[in-house]
C-alpha positions as CSV (number, residue, x, y, z in Angstrom):
1,X,-39.0,-55.1,-56.4
2,X,-36.8,-55.0,-59.8
3,X,-35.2,-58.4,-60.8
4,X,-32.5,-59.0,-58.8
5,X,-30.7,-61.7,-59.8
6,X,-30.4,-60.8,-63.8
7,X,-29.1,-63.5,-65.7
8,X,-27.2,-61.3,-67.9
9,X,-25.0,-58.9,-66.0
10,X,-26.0,-54.8,-67.4
11,X,-22.1,-53.8,-66.9
12,X,-18.9,-55.8,-66.2
13,X,-19.0,-54.7,-62.7
14,X,-23.0,-55.7,-61.5
15,X,-22.5,-59.0,-61.8
16,X,-24.1,-59.6,-58.2
17,X,-23.7,-62.5,-56.3
18,X,-26.8,-63.4,-54.0
19,X,-25.8,-61.8,-50.8
20,X,-24.4,-58.8,-52.5
21,X,-27.5,-58.1,-54.6
22,X,-29.7,-58.5,-51.0
23,X,-27.8,-56.1,-49.4
24,X,-28.1,-53.2,-51.8
25,X,-31.6,-53.5,-52.3
26,X,-32.0,-53.0,-48.3
27,X,-33.1,-56.7,-47.0
28,X,-29.9,-58.0,-45.6
29,X,-26.5,-57.7,-44.9
30,X,-23.5,-59.6,-45.8
31,X,-21.4,-61.9,-42.8
32,X,-18.3,-61.0,-44.3
33,X,-15.6,-60.8,-41.3
34,X,-13.1,-57.9,-40.5
35,X,-9.5,-58.3,-41.5
36,X,-7.0,-59.2,-39.1
37,X,-3.4,-61.0,-39.0
38,X,-3.2,-64.1,-36.7
39,X,-0.9,-62.7,-33.3
40,X,0.8,-66.0,-33.4
41,X,2.7,-65.6,-36.8
42,X,3.2,-62.4,-36.8
43,X,4.9,-60.8,-34.1
44,X,6.5,-58.0,-36.4
45,X,9.9,-59.1,-37.2
46,X,10.4,-58.3,-40.5
47,X,9.6,-54.4,-39.2
48,X,12.0,-55.0,-36.1
49,X,14.7,-55.7,-38.4
50,X,14.4,-53.0,-40.9
51,X,13.7,-50.6,-37.8
52,X,16.8,-51.7,-36.0
53,X,18.4,-51.4,-39.5
54,X,17.8,-47.9,-40.1
55,X,19.4,-46.7,-36.5
56,X,22.4,-47.5,-38.4
57,X,22.1,-44.6,-41.0
58,X,20.8,-42.3,-38.1
59,X,24.0,-43.1,-36.1
60,X,25.9,-41.4,-39.3
61,X,23.0,-38.7,-40.2
62,X,23.6,-37.0,-36.5
63,X,27.5,-36.8,-37.3
64,X,26.9,-35.4,-40.9
65,X,24.4,-32.9,-39.2
66,X,26.5,-32.4,-36.3
67,X,29.5,-30.9,-38.8
68,X,27.3,-29.3,-41.3
69,X,25.9,-27.3,-38.4
70,X,29.2,-26.5,-36.9
71,X,30.3,-25.1,-40.1
72,X,27.6,-23.1,-40.7
73,X,27.0,-25.0,-44.1
74,X,23.5,-24.4,-45.0
75,X,22.3,-24.3,-41.3
76,X,19.0,-24.8,-41.7
77,X,19.2,-28.2,-43.9
78,X,21.5,-29.3,-40.8
79,X,19.2,-28.5,-38.3
80,X,16.2,-30.3,-40.4
81,X,18.3,-33.5,-40.3
82,X,19.2,-33.3,-36.6
83,X,15.4,-32.8,-35.6
84,X,14.9,-36.1,-37.7
85,X,17.8,-37.8,-36.1
86,X,16.2,-37.0,-33.3
87,X,13.0,-37.7,-33.7
88,X,13.1,-41.0,-35.4
89,X,15.8,-42.5,-33.3
90,X,14.1,-42.3,-29.9
91,X,11.1,-44.1,-32.1
92,X,12.9,-46.8,-33.1
93,X,14.3,-47.5,-29.6
94,X,11.0,-46.9,-28.1
95,X,9.1,-49.4,-30.3
96,X,12.2,-52.0,-30.6
97,X,11.5,-52.2,-26.6
98,X,8.0,-51.9,-25.8
99,X,6.5,-52.4,-29.3
100,X,4.8,-49.9,-31.3
101,X,1.7,-50.7,-34.1
102,X,2.5,-47.5,-36.1
103,X,6.1,-49.0,-36.5
104,X,4.8,-52.2,-37.5
105,X,5.8,-53.7,-33.7
106,X,2.7,-55.1,-32.3
107,X,4.4,-56.1,-28.8
108,X,7.1,-55.2,-26.6
109,X,10.3,-57.6,-26.9
110,X,10.5,-60.5,-24.2
111,X,14.0,-61.7,-25.5
112,X,16.5,-60.2,-22.9
113,X,19.8,-60.3,-25.4
114,X,17.7,-57.7,-27.5
115,X,16.7,-55.7,-24.5
116,X,19.9,-55.5,-23.0
117,X,21.6,-54.6,-26.5
118,X,18.7,-51.5,-26.5
119,X,20.4,-50.7,-23.0
120,X,23.5,-50.3,-24.1
121,X,22.6,-48.0,-27.6
122,X,20.9,-45.8,-25.2
123,X,23.9,-45.5,-23.3
124,X,25.9,-44.3,-26.3
125,X,22.8,-42.0,-27.7
126,X,21.3,-40.4,-24.7
127,X,23.9,-38.2,-24.5
128,X,24.2,-37.0,-28.3
129,X,20.9,-36.5,-28.3
130,X,21.2,-34.3,-25.3
131,X,24.1,-32.6,-28.0
132,X,21.6,-32.3,-31.1
133,X,18.9,-30.6,-28.9
134,X,21.8,-28.2,-27.3
135,X,22.6,-27.5,-31.4
136,X,18.6,-27.5,-31.8
137,X,17.6,-24.6,-29.1
138,X,20.8,-22.5,-30.4
139,X,22.9,-23.4,-27.0
140,X,25.3,-25.5,-27.8
141,X,28.9,-25.4,-26.6
142,X,32.5,-26.8,-28.1
143,X,31.6,-29.7,-25.8
144,X,28.3,-30.9,-27.1
145,X,30.1,-31.1,-30.4
146,X,33.1,-33.0,-29.5
147,X,30.3,-35.7,-27.9
148,X,28.8,-36.5,-31.4
149,X,31.9,-36.1,-32.8
150,X,33.6,-38.8,-29.9
151,X,30.6,-40.8,-29.9
152,X,29.1,-41.2,-33.5
153,X,31.5,-44.2,-34.3
154,X,30.8,-46.1,-30.9
155,X,26.7,-45.5,-31.9
156,X,27.4,-47.1,-35.5
157,X,29.0,-50.0,-34.1
158,X,26.2,-50.5,-31.2
159,X,23.6,-50.0,-34.0
160,X,25.2,-52.8,-36.0
161,X,25.4,-55.2,-32.6
162,X,21.6,-54.6,-31.6
163,X,20.3,-54.9,-36.1
164,X,22.7,-58.5,-35.8
165,X,20.7,-59.2,-32.6
166,X,17.0,-58.5,-34.1
167,X,18.1,-60.0,-37.0
168,X,19.2,-63.1,-35.3
169,X,16.1,-63.5,-33.1
170,X,13.6,-62.7,-35.8
171,X,14.6,-64.3,-39.3
172,X,11.5,-66.9,-39.6
173,X,9.8,-68.3,-42.6
174,X,7.0,-67.3,-41.8
175,X,8.2,-63.4,-42.0
176,X,11.6,-62.7,-43.2
177,X,13.7,-65.4,-44.4
178,X,17.3,-65.4,-43.5
179,X,18.4,-64.7,-47.0
180,X,16.2,-61.6,-47.5
181,X,17.6,-60.3,-44.0
182,X,20.9,-60.1,-45.8
183,X,20.0,-58.6,-48.5
184,X,17.8,-56.1,-46.2
185,X,21.1,-55.8,-44.4
186,X,23.1,-54.4,-47.5
187,X,20.2,-52.2,-48.5
188,X,20.3,-50.6,-44.9
189,X,24.0,-49.9,-44.8
190,X,23.7,-48.4,-48.1
191,X,22.0,-45.3,-46.2
192,X,24.6,-45.2,-43.7
193,X,27.2,-45.2,-46.4
194,X,25.4,-42.4,-48.4
195,X,25.5,-40.3,-45.2
196,X,29.1,-41.1,-43.9
197,X,30.6,-40.0,-47.6
198,X,28.8,-36.3,-46.8
199,X,30.2,-36.3,-43.3
200,X,33.7,-37.2,-44.9
201,X,33.6,-34.4,-47.2
202,X,31.9,-32.1,-44.4
203,X,35.3,-32.8,-42.5
204,X,37.7,-32.7,-45.7
205,X,36.2,-29.3,-45.8
206,X,36.5,-28.1,-42.9
207,X,39.9,-29.6,-42.5
208,X,38.8,-31.8,-39.8
209,X,41.0,-35.0,-39.5
210,X,41.8,-34.5,-43.1
211,X,44.0,-38.1,-43.9
212,X,41.3,-40.1,-41.6
213,X,38.3,-38.5,-43.3
214,X,39.9,-38.8,-47.1
215,X,40.5,-42.7,-46.2
216,X,37.3,-43.3,-44.9
217,X,35.9,-41.6,-47.8
218,X,37.5,-43.3,-50.2
219,X,36.8,-46.4,-48.7
220,X,32.8,-45.7,-48.8
221,X,32.5,-44.6,-52.1
222,X,33.8,-47.8,-53.1
223,X,32.2,-49.9,-50.7
224,X,28.7,-48.4,-51.9
225,X,29.3,-48.7,-55.9
226,X,30.0,-52.6,-55.2
227,X,27.4,-53.1,-52.6
228,X,24.5,-51.3,-55.2
229,X,26.1,-53.5,-58.4
230,X,25.7,-56.9,-55.3
231,X,22.2,-55.9,-54.8
232,X,21.2,-55.1,-58.3
233,X,22.1,-58.1,-59.9
234,X,22.9,-60.4,-56.8
235,X,26.2,-61.6,-55.5
236,X,26.1,-65.2,-53.9
237,X,29.1,-65.5,-52.3
238,X,27.8,-62.7,-50.3
239,X,24.9,-64.4,-49.5
240,X,22.3,-61.5,-51.6
241,X,20.0,-63.1,-53.7
242,X,19.4,-61.0,-57.0
243,X,16.3,-58.8,-56.5
244,X,13.0,-61.0,-56.6
245,X,10.9,-59.5,-59.3
246,X,12.0,-56.7,-62.2
247,X,10.2,-53.7,-60.0
248,X,13.0,-54.4,-57.2
249,X,15.0,-54.2,-59.7
250,X,14.1,-51.2,-61.5
251,X,14.3,-49.0,-58.4
252,X,18.1,-50.5,-58.0
253,X,18.8,-50.0,-61.2
254,X,17.1,-45.6,-60.7
255,X,19.1,-45.4,-57.7
256,X,22.5,-46.6,-59.5
257,X,21.8,-44.3,-62.2
258,X,21.2,-41.4,-59.5
259,X,25.0,-42.5,-58.2
260,X,26.6,-42.4,-61.4
261,X,25.4,-39.3,-62.2
262,X,26.5,-38.0,-58.8
263,X,29.5,-39.4,-57.6
264,X,32.0,-37.4,-59.3
265,X,32.0,-35.1,-56.6
266,X,33.9,-38.0,-54.8
267,X,35.8,-38.8,-57.7
268,X,37.4,-35.0,-57.9
269,X,37.9,-35.5,-54.4
270,X,39.9,-38.8,-54.6
271,X,42.2,-37.1,-57.6
272,X,43.2,-34.6,-54.9
273,X,40.5,-31.5,-55.1
274,X,39.6,-29.9,-52.1
275,X,36.0,-30.0,-51.0
276,X,34.2,-26.8,-50.9
277,X,31.1,-26.1,-48.8
278,X,29.6,-25.7,-52.1
279,X,31.0,-29.5,-52.8
280,X,29.1,-30.6,-48.7
281,X,25.9,-29.4,-50.0
282,X,25.9,-30.9,-53.3
283,X,26.8,-33.9,-51.9
284,X,24.0,-33.7,-49.0
285,X,21.6,-33.4,-52.2
286,X,22.9,-36.5,-53.2
287,X,23.3,-38.6,-50.4
288,X,19.5,-37.6,-50.3
289,X,18.3,-38.9,-53.6
290,X,20.5,-42.3,-52.5
291,X,18.1,-42.6,-49.7
292,X,14.9,-42.1,-51.1
293,X,16.1,-44.5,-53.7
294,X,17.3,-47.3,-51.3
295,X,14.1,-47.0,-49.1
296,X,12.3,-47.2,-52.4
297,X,13.8,-50.4,-52.6
298,X,13.6,-51.4,-49.4
299,X,10.1,-50.9,-49.3
300,X,9.7,-52.9,-52.2
301,X,11.9,-55.4,-51.4
302,X,9.5,-56.0,-48.0
303,X,6.5,-56.4,-49.7
304,X,8.0,-59.0,-52.3
305,X,9.1,-61.1,-49.8
306,X,8.0,-63.6,-46.8
307,X,5.6,-61.2,-44.0
308,X,4.3,-58.6,-46.9
309,X,1.0,-58.4,-44.9
310,X,1.6,-57.2,-41.4
311,X,4.8,-55.5,-42.5
312,X,2.4,-52.6,-43.7
313,X,-0.8,-54.7,-42.3
314,X,-0.2,-53.4,-38.5
315,X,1.0,-50.1,-39.0
316,X,-2.0,-49.1,-41.6
317,X,-4.4,-50.3,-38.6
318,X,-3.0,-48.5,-36.5
319,X,-3.3,-45.1,-38.5
320,X,-6.8,-46.1,-38.8
321,X,-7.8,-46.3,-35.5
322,X,-5.3,-43.1,-34.5
323,X,-6.2,-40.7,-37.7
324,X,-8.7,-42.1,-40.6
325,X,-11.7,-42.8,-37.8
326,X,-11.9,-38.9,-37.1
327,X,-12.2,-38.4,-40.6
328,X,-15.4,-40.5,-40.8
329,X,-16.4,-39.3,-38.0
330,X,-16.6,-35.3,-38.6
331,X,-20.1,-34.1,-38.6
332,X,-19.4,-32.8,-42.3
333,X,-19.4,-36.7,-43.5
334,X,-22.5,-37.5,-41.5
335,X,-24.8,-35.0,-42.6
336,X,-23.6,-35.2,-46.2
337,X,-24.1,-39.3,-46.0
338,X,-27.2,-39.1,-44.0
339,X,-28.7,-36.6,-46.9
340,X,-27.5,-38.6,-49.7
341,X,-29.1,-41.6,-48.1
342,X,-32.6,-39.6,-47.2
343,X,-32.6,-39.0,-51.3
344,X,-31.6,-42.5,-52.4
345,X,-34.0,-44.3,-50.1
346,X,-36.0,-45.7,-52.9
347,X,-33.5,-46.3,-55.7
348,X,-33.7,-48.7,-57.3
349,X,-31.0,-51.3,-58.9
350,X,-32.0,-49.9,-62.8
351,X,-31.0,-46.7,-61.5
352,X,-27.8,-47.1,-59.6
353,X,-27.0,-48.6,-62.7
354,X,-27.7,-45.9,-65.0
355,X,-26.0,-43.3,-62.5
356,X,-22.7,-45.3,-62.2
357,X,-22.7,-45.7,-66.3
358,X,-23.6,-41.8,-66.3
359,X,-20.4,-41.7,-64.1
360,X,-18.4,-43.8,-66.7
361,X,-19.0,-42.1,-69.3
362,X,-18.2,-38.9,-67.8
363,X,-15.2,-40.0,-66.6
364,X,-14.0,-41.2,-70.1
365,X,-15.1,-37.9,-71.9
366,X,-14.7,-34.1,-70.5
367,X,-16.6,-34.5,-67.2
368,X,-20.7,-33.7,-66.7
369,X,-22.9,-32.5,-63.9
370,X,-23.1,-35.8,-61.8
371,X,-19.2,-35.7,-61.7
372,X,-19.5,-32.2,-61.0
373,X,-21.8,-32.3,-58.1
374,X,-19.8,-34.7,-56.4
375,X,-16.4,-33.6,-56.7
376,X,-16.7,-29.5,-56.3
377,X,-19.6,-30.1,-53.7
378,X,-18.0,-28.5,-50.1
379,X,-17.4,-32.4,-48.2
380,X,-15.0,-33.0,-51.3
381,X,-13.2,-29.5,-51.1
382,X,-13.1,-30.1,-47.0
383,X,-11.5,-33.9,-48.1
384,X,-9.1,-32.3,-50.3
385,X,-7.8,-29.7,-47.9
386,X,-7.0,-32.6,-44.8
387,X,-5.4,-35.2,-47.8
388,X,-3.1,-31.7,-48.5
389,X,-2.6,-31.7,-44.8
390,X,-1.1,-35.3,-45.2
391,X,1.9,-34.3,-47.7
392,X,1.4,-37.2,-49.7
393,X,0.9,-40.4,-47.2
394,X,-3.3,-40.0,-48.1
395,X,-3.6,-40.2,-51.7
396,X,-7.4,-40.5,-52.2
397,X,-10.7,-40.5,-50.1
398,X,-14.0,-40.7,-50.9
399,X,-16.9,-41.4,-49.2
400,X,-19.9,-43.5,-49.7
401,X,-23.9,-43.9,-48.6
402,X,-25.8,-47.1,-47.5
403,X,-26.1,-48.2,-51.2
404,X,-22.3,-47.9,-52.0
405,X,-22.8,-44.8,-54.4
406,X,-20.2,-41.7,-53.7
407,X,-21.1,-38.8,-51.5
408,X,-17.4,-37.0,-51.8
409,X,-14.4,-37.3,-52.7
410,X,-10.9,-36.1,-53.1
411,X,-10.5,-36.6,-56.6
412,X,-12.4,-38.5,-59.4
413,X,-12.8,-42.1,-59.1
414,X,-13.4,-44.3,-62.4
415,X,-16.8,-45.4,-61.3
416,X,-19.4,-44.3,-58.8
417,X,-20.7,-47.7,-57.3
418,X,-18.9,-49.7,-55.0
419,X,-21.2,-51.3,-53.4
420,X,-20.1,-54.4,-54.7
421,X,-16.7,-54.2,-53.7
422,X,-15.1,-55.2,-50.6
423,X,-14.2,-51.6,-49.1
424,X,-18.2,-51.5,-48.6
425,X,-19.0,-55.2,-48.2
426,X,-16.6,-55.3,-45.6
427,X,-17.3,-52.1,-43.8
428,X,-21.2,-51.0,-43.9
429,X,-22.0,-54.2,-43.6
430,X,-20.0,-55.6,-41.0
431,X,-20.1,-53.0,-38.2
432,X,-18.8,-49.9,-36.6
433,X,-15.2,-51.4,-35.9
434,X,-14.6,-53.1,-39.2
435,X,-12.1,-51.9,-41.3
436,X,-10.9,-53.5,-44.7
437,X,-6.7,-53.2,-45.8
438,X,-6.9,-54.0,-49.4
439,X,-3.3,-55.6,-50.9
440,X,-0.9,-53.2,-52.3
441,X,-0.8,-52.4,-56.0
442,X,1.3,-49.9,-58.1
443,X,-0.4,-46.5,-58.9
444,X,0.8,-45.5,-62.1
445,X,-0.7,-41.6,-61.4
446,X,1.2,-41.1,-58.3
447,X,4.3,-43.5,-58.9
448,X,4.0,-44.8,-55.4
449,X,2.5,-48.4,-54.2
450,X,-0.6,-47.8,-52.1
451,X,-3.3,-49.9,-50.2
452,X,-6.5,-48.9,-49.7
453,X,-7.8,-48.4,-46.1
454,X,-12.0,-48.5,-46.0
455,X,-14.2,-48.0,-42.7
456,X,-17.8,-47.7,-41.6
457,X,-19.3,-43.7,-41.5
458,X,-21.0,-44.2,-38.0
459,X,-23.8,-41.6,-36.9
460,X,-22.7,-41.2,-33.6
461,X,-27.0,-40.0,-32.8
462,X,-28.2,-43.2,-33.4
463,X,-24.8,-45.6,-33.8
464,X,-25.7,-47.1,-36.6
465,X,-23.4,-47.4,-40.0
466,X,-24.9,-45.5,-42.3
467,X,-21.7,-45.2,-44.9
468,X,-18.3,-46.1,-45.8
469,X,-15.2,-44.4,-46.7
470,X,-12.3,-45.2,-48.0
471,X,-8.5,-44.4,-48.4
472,X,-5.6,-44.6,-50.2
473,X,-2.8,-44.8,-48.5
474,X,1.4,-44.2,-49.7
475,X,2.6,-47.7,-48.4
476,X,6.5,-46.3,-49.2
477,X,5.7,-43.2,-46.5
478,X,3.9,-46.0,-44.5
479,X,7.1,-47.9,-43.9
């Protein structure tokens, strides 16, 4: 046996603890416990507030998409937006009522006032949803268009009431302070205002209630400007605190720059210009940019304030159980890990260190035979293809053997050995049902905030844990 407890670490990552070293050499396992959130302290309140606030934006979005659909303006985009509203509105209402771990809400609602507000929201939304589905099916009548035109104001008001009830019920020091809820309310409203501006431009372009639409557009542009500045700089008189950190402030500054660069569309209309179909299309493109910017700011705010663990851990746990474990149980993964375990069955600590150092040298240079062998093997190619299918939700994935050495990976990692890290120690050494979720970190290479979810690889033939698998997850997509 090699001298596992050398007094001088052989690299900056190989200063092993006693248990880690013993586990590496195959003589024992750690007693690390799987992560969990205390259900008594986390009821998904932060997610509930955020999701209920999103319904207001969807209320405006369905009206905007309906106007563009009826006018035949960029029909494909209008249909996409109608489908998006349909899918998300229903999912959020169901999650608020019955719970949905994938949306960060682990349990069903029990407060009568909120359940009644959800019921009232359904009463307005359901006929509008039916009309939207008729449009998507190409069977819409003038009556269907009228249902949405006549109903979206009431839907917006009702979703505002629902969000207020949810916010009042779920603000608490553990997950969401009242001051934070106020900021989320402002930020969520910005998404609705962006959709409202495009809907008003569409109504003006189609000569639909032009006087009312112009007045609404002018008021909305002014409100969007004032609210965005308040979010960026703080506005204590309205209960809006300054951004909690420079990252949130930077995100809001970027959104403000997008707004300033694009708002000329609305300023020209305010000065008397008659909008065209091209203006409607340009306005909708700006709305989407602004919505993405506000979504990013909201995500950053959610992870910078109390309750950040639950807001991403609960939906990530659900995604891991529903999707990621299927990756880890694929026979290609099982076969590749078993093969490498056999090849590395008698590998010494010195050999592990040498391989890790070789990988690091190749990674800092132009590559080399070790990296090529791993990155170009068939399982790595399968991982890349599978990752691409997630459309940016999964940002990286790599598989480890029983020692924590890489077996296959979708992108190059900085090191080859992960055996001293929690992604391996708290999965391979814990058991088949283990799941480790890292803290959120900013990924410079992608420009997104991401967390890593790691879980064991289990051989179904024996029921034994044979390795581990780590997934990088774009947290902004998750929320």
